[in-house]
C-alpha positions, 0 to 999 in steps of 0.5 A: 257055918261059912267057908272060903272058896278061892276063885282065880285071884279072889276069895269068896265067903260062902254061907247060908242065910234065910230071908222071908222064910226062904233059904239062900246061899250067899257068895261074897267076893274079896280080893285078899284072903285076909279080908275074906277070913275077917268076913268069915269070922263075922258070919260065924259069930252072927250064926253062933249068936243066932243059935244061942238065941234060939236055945235061950227062948222057946225050945219046942212047939209046946213052949212056942204055942204057950207064948203065942197064945199069951202074946198074940192070941189074947191081943188078936182073937175073938172069944170064939176063936180063942176057945176054938184055937185053945181046944185045937192046941190041947186036943190035936197039936200038943198030943201029936208033936208038942215036944218037937223042937222048933228046928226039927220042923221042915216041909217034909217032916210036916207032910209026914206028920200030917199023913199020920194025923189023917189016920187018927180017929175023928180027924177030918180035912177041916180040922187038919186045915185048921191045925195047919193055919194055926201052926203057920201063924204061930211060926210067923210069930216065931220068925218075927220074934227071932225064935226061928229063921224061917217058917217051915209051914210056908211050903208044907202041903196038906190034904184038901178039904172039900166043903159041902155046898150050902143049901139055899131056900127057894123063893117059894120056900121063903114065902111059905116059911114067912107065912107059917111063922106068923106074928110071933117072936120067930116070925119077927126074927125070920122077917128081919133075917130075909129083909135085912140080910142079918146074921143070927147074932145081929138079930138077937142083939137088936134093941128098940134103940136101934130102930129108926121108925121115921127113916125105916132103918135099923142100926147094927152095932152089936151081936149076941154070942154065947162065950166061955167064961174062961175066954172072957177072963183070959182076954179081958176085953172091953168089948162086952156091952152086957152080960146076961145072968147065967141060968146055972152058976156052975155053967161054963158059958154065958150069953153076952152082948158085944161089939162086932169083931170088925168095923165093917159090921157096924152099919145102917140097914134099910127095911121094907115098910111092911117090916117096919110096920111089923116092928111097930105092932110088935113093940106095942105088945111089949113092956119096957125093960127095967133099968140097966137092962137092954130093951131087947126086941126079941126076948126069950128064955131059951134060944133053943126053943125057937131053933127047934120050932124053926126046924119043925116048920121047915120039916113040915113044909119039906124045906130040909132033906 
């Protein structure tokens, strides 16, 4: 609420406002008590309407997150992000404080909640960091939708995550891996990975139409992903280029060819001549696919088979310890 403070011959209307998630005390000076009283009534009317608006919309965190997923998540998240965030909400956030009112969150309260969550079984700093990022984003939308005056997660602190350093193969290990993989589906994948700096999904999504043998390039414009069926139904996107038949009808996931998440991922990659020659020889070993089926460069019945073989090759040569 607002108050009137007399200062010498003037009158100041004092009230609290929130701008950019920050709390500020306002002092507005008027030369007469009547003008100050009029301004005080205006401020209190606005504050009353704000409280009514909050009461008529999302009241607790569970209601906010339901709208957040529906209005924001479906428009901005990828299939894997949607699946991960929904699981994070259901498994960690809602059980911990889903019934809390939006007005009950403050940096101190959040710090206490995080401290309790740290002691939960199977809780890691990485999961807690993901929880924080998701809730920070959700309350950003709450402020935008005028459900909250500020985002209490701006100044909230949480335990730091200490990521493990990524192990890299040495030049000698890369050479041995290429030699042992040979002229095979796995060998072609390994050569493409090192020569083109391609991601796993990009390699598996390559079709013969992406290869320009004359100029020695490949065009990266799609990726292969395993996604949940419920995520496909929930997001209803047009970025899936092809959905491979499911091995089991009752399975929860399917493999799809889809457009990359960002435009910067669409690019042309130049390959060394020896890799282009390998691809030419590899193409001679294959027969064209049927109509309406992607003419994949790497055709396989199960990707797990090749992951296991790669691990065996690495262990045999003492790459991984």
